Structures are given as C-alpha cells and as structure tokens.
N, C-alpha and C positions, 0 to 999 in steps of 0.2 A: 799437927800434921808434917808428915816427911815430904815437903813440896819439891825437894831435890830428886826425889824418887820420879817424880812427873818429867823432868827434862830427858829430852830425848838423846841427849850427848852425854855420855859417862864423864868425858873429859870436863864439860862445862859444869856439869852437877859436882864433881870433887873439886873444882874451882870455887865455885860458889859457897861450898860448904868450907873450906878452908879461908876464904875471907868472911864467912858469915853473913853473904849478902841476903837482903830481905826485901820483900815484894808486899806491894799492899793487895788488898782482897781482888780488885779487877785484875791487876797482874798476874796474880796466882790463878784466876779464874780460866784466863788466857793460856797459859801454861799447861794448866791441866786441860784444857779443852784442844790443844795440839798435840797432846801426848800420846804416843802409840800404844799405850797402857790399853787394857779392856775396858770397853764403856763400862761395865759395872763397877771397876776402880775409879773412873774417873766420876761418874754419878754419887758413889760415896764420899768422893772427895769434896764434891760441889755442895753436898748436903753439910758436909762440916764447915765448909765456908759458910752458908745460910746460917747455922746452927751456934758458930764459935767464934765468927770474924764479924768486924762491924758494918753496917750498911753504909753504901756510898753508892751515888750516882755513876753511871758510866760514862766514859768521855765521849764526847762526838766523833764521829769517824767520817770517812770521805764519803761514805754510803750509806750510813745511818744517824740518825740523830741521837743525843743523849737521853739514856733513860734513867729515871729518877731513882729506881730501887734495883741495884745489883742485884740482890737475893731474889725478887721477884722474876728477874730475865732468866736467872740459872733455874730457878724452879720451872719455867716455862720450857727451856731447852731439855730439861731432864724428862718431863713430861712428853714433849713430842718427839724425842729420840727413843724413849721406850715406846710409845705407840707406833710409831713410825718404823724402827727396826724390829719390832717383834711382827707386823704384819708384813713388812718387806721379807723377812726371813720365812714367815711360811709361804708366802706365795712363792719364794726362790726354792724352797723344799719341795712344793706341791707336784707331784706327777703328773704330767702332761702329756697329750699326743702330741708327737712333733717337736716335741722339745728335748735338747740335748745338751750336754754338759763338756766343758774342756776346762783343763786348768794349766796355771803354769807356777812352776817352784823357783823361789830365789833362794839358796844356801851357800854353805862355805863346804868345801871340800878339801881333801888331801890331807898331807902330813900335819902333825901339829907344828913342825918348823916352817911351812911352807902351805899355811891355809889360803886359799883362794876363794872367791866369790863368783858363783855362775848364775847364770839363768837357765832353766830348764822348761822347753815348752813341749806339752805333750801334744802330739798330733792325733790322738785317738778322743775320738767321741764318746761319751758315755750315756746311758739313757736315764741314769740314777743317780743322785749324788752319795749314794751308799756305794755305788761302783766307781767312782773317782776315787773316793778314800780307802776302797781295798786296793787299786790300784797304787796310790801314792804310799801306802803301807807295806807294799811289795818292794817298792823301788827306792824308799829311802829310808833312813834312819832319821828318828826324833831329831836328834843333835844338829843333825844337817841342815833342816829346814829354818829359814827365817821368815818367809813371807810365802804364804797362798794366793792365789788369786785363782779363783773359779769363774768363770762365765757360763750363764745360760742363757742358751737360743732357741727361738722357735723358728724351725727350718721352712715352714710353708708361710709364714707369714713376717715379713720384712721390716712390719710396722712394729712390731711387737720384740723389745729387747730388754731382757733382766739382767742386771751385773751385779755380784756382788763379792766384796774383797775380805778374804777371812784371815 
C-alpha cells in the first residue's frame, strides 16, 4: 500500500518517502482516516490493513479506552460509514417541500505564474441538487475547484438542518 498517498501534504509525503519513514498499522489507519481522499479509497486501504497487516490493540486515548483489535475497530468503522453515508446522502438528495440548497466553492484562480486561492459563496438558493450542479458547471472549470460545500436547509422548519460537504 502506498500510505504516503494518504498524507494530506504533498511536501510531507515527499519527505517521508525520501527518508523511507514507516508507521505501525494503527498509525497507518489514522493517516488513512484523516485523509482527504474519497471514502471509497479510505475503505479499500483499511480493508488492506485488515487483510495484510498485523493485528494490534489500539492505544488508549483521552476520550476512549484501548480496543483489543484494530482490525475489528476498522471493520466497524467501515460498516458504520457505509451505512451512515449512504443513508445521509439519500436523505440529502431527496426532494422535499420547503427545502433549498446553497453552495460555496473554494478554488484557485488566475494565471499560472500567479495563482490565488479564493472562496466564492453563491447567494442564490436552488430547489434541487441538480440545479446546484448545473449552476456550478456554468460558472467554474473543473480544474479551478478544490472543494465544494453544499448546504440543504428547510425554510419552514428551523429545527431541521441537513448539511453535507462534497
């Protein structure tokens, strides 16, 4: 497994590769878990840890006890994330009366010799997720977008608020 590809900093990944730094399975699991890589990539990597790396107990943390099996804990995390995210995404996409979507884009803009980062907040509300993506497609090139945050709000019910970042 190329654990370096899960590091969120290219510079740190390059340095660790250069010095041939290694981590134990728990440390690798944490690196994978905090990675900005897609959930599917993280789950493939965790499954590889379960199948091909030695079992170990997790260390005790400030807010949790040690778990006797890293492999079992990773399997539980995968199951929970797949179930939770599948249901959350379905709920988020579900058209609902009184629900609107808004988005924010973080990206890079400018000439190649002077690239700047900026955040654009769209001040328009949309009645569907499809309309959000259509608007973004008209306003941005794929290469410009680093992160998209889409929020779904229920206008008539202040107690209901769904939010997901993609």
